[in-house]
KOLPAPA-481339 format. One record per residue (C-alpha): residue number from 1; x, y, z; residue in one letter. Coordinates in nm, 3 decimals, padded with zeros to 5 digits, m for minus. Example, Ala and Ser with C-alpha at 12.3 -4.5 7.8 and 13.67 -1.06 7.14 Angstrom:
! KOLPAPA-481339
<nr 1&px 01.230&py m00.450&pz 00.780&rest a>
<nr 2&px 01.367&py m00.106&pz 00.714&rest s>
! end
This chain:
! KOLPAPA-481339
<nr 1&px 00.000&py 00.000&pz 00.000&rest x>
<nr 2&px 00.130&py 00.343&pz m00.093&rest x>
<nr 3&px 00.100&py 00.632&pz 00.148&rest x>
<nr 4&px m00.097&py 00.921&pz 00.000&rest x>
<nr 5&px 00.135&py 01.180&pz m00.150&rest x>
<nr 6&px m00.078&py 01.473&pz m00.034&rest x>
<nr 7&px m00.072&py 01.346&pz 00.323&rest x>
<nr 8&px 00.305&py 01.301&pz 00.311&rest x>
<nr 9&px 00.353&py 01.659&pz 00.189&rest x>
<nr 10&px 00.120&py 01.783&pz 00.463&rest x>
<nr 11&px 00.317&py 01.604&pz 00.735&rest x>
<nr 12&px 00.652&py 01.719&pz 00.597&rest x>
<nr 13&px 00.536&py 02.081&pz 00.573&rest x>
<nr 14&px 00.396&py 02.068&pz 00.926&rest x>
<nr 15&px 00.719&py 01.934&pz 01.071&rest x>
<nr 16&px 00.936&py 02.172&pz 00.871&rest x>
<nr 17&px 00.727&py 02.464&pz 00.993&rest x>
<nr 18&px 00.739&py 02.363&pz 01.359&rest x>
<nr 19&px 01.085&py 02.209&pz 01.392&rest x>
<nr 20&px 01.275&py 02.376&pz 01.103&rest x>
<nr 21&px 01.435&py 02.048&pz 00.999&rest x>
<nr 22&px 01.579&py 02.012&pz 00.648&rest x>
<nr 23&px 01.378&py 01.823&pz 00.389&rest x>
<nr 24&px 01.624&py 01.535&pz 00.358&rest x>
<nr 25&px 01.598&py 01.459&pz 00.730&rest x>
<nr 26&px 01.220&py 01.472&pz 00.722&rest x>
<nr 27&px 01.202&py 01.239&pz 00.424&rest x>
<nr 28&px 01.435&py 00.992&pz 00.598&rest x>
<nr 29&px 01.191&py 00.947&pz 00.888&rest x>
<nr 30&px 00.996&py 00.624&pz 00.900&rest x>
<nr 31&px 00.620&py 00.669&pz 00.877&rest x>
<nr 32&px 00.550&py 00.584&pz 01.243&rest x>
<nr 33&px 00.832&py 00.807&pz 01.365&rest x>
<nr 34&px 00.710&py 01.096&pz 01.150&rest x>
<nr 35&px 00.360&py 01.060&pz 01.291&rest x>
<nr 36&px 00.497&py 01.070&pz 01.646&rest x>
<nr 37&px 00.672&py 01.399&pz 01.568&rest x>
<nr 38&px 00.357&py 01.538&pz 01.407&rest x>
<nr 39&px 00.162&py 01.452&pz 01.722&rest x>
<nr 40&px 00.429&py 01.607&pz 01.942&rest x>
<nr 41&px 00.434&py 01.928&pz 01.736&rest x>
<nr 42&px 00.055&py 01.948&pz 01.764&rest x>
<nr 43&px 00.076&py 01.915&pz 02.143&rest x>
<nr 44&px 00.350&py 02.178&pz 02.164&rest x>
<nr 45&px 00.162&py 02.425&pz 01.946&rest x>
<nr 46&px m00.146&py 02.383&pz 02.163&rest x>
<nr 47&px 00.034&py 02.513&pz 02.470&rest x>
! end
């Protein structure tokens, strides 16, 4: 199963915006790890 390209771009943009990580590092993240960082960024931005 292929992960939706739009969703991948959304997650990458979200993490880049919040953590300012370079694109190559974001693309190297495994799916589950990336989702954990997305969840963490969401919690941090809610503070």
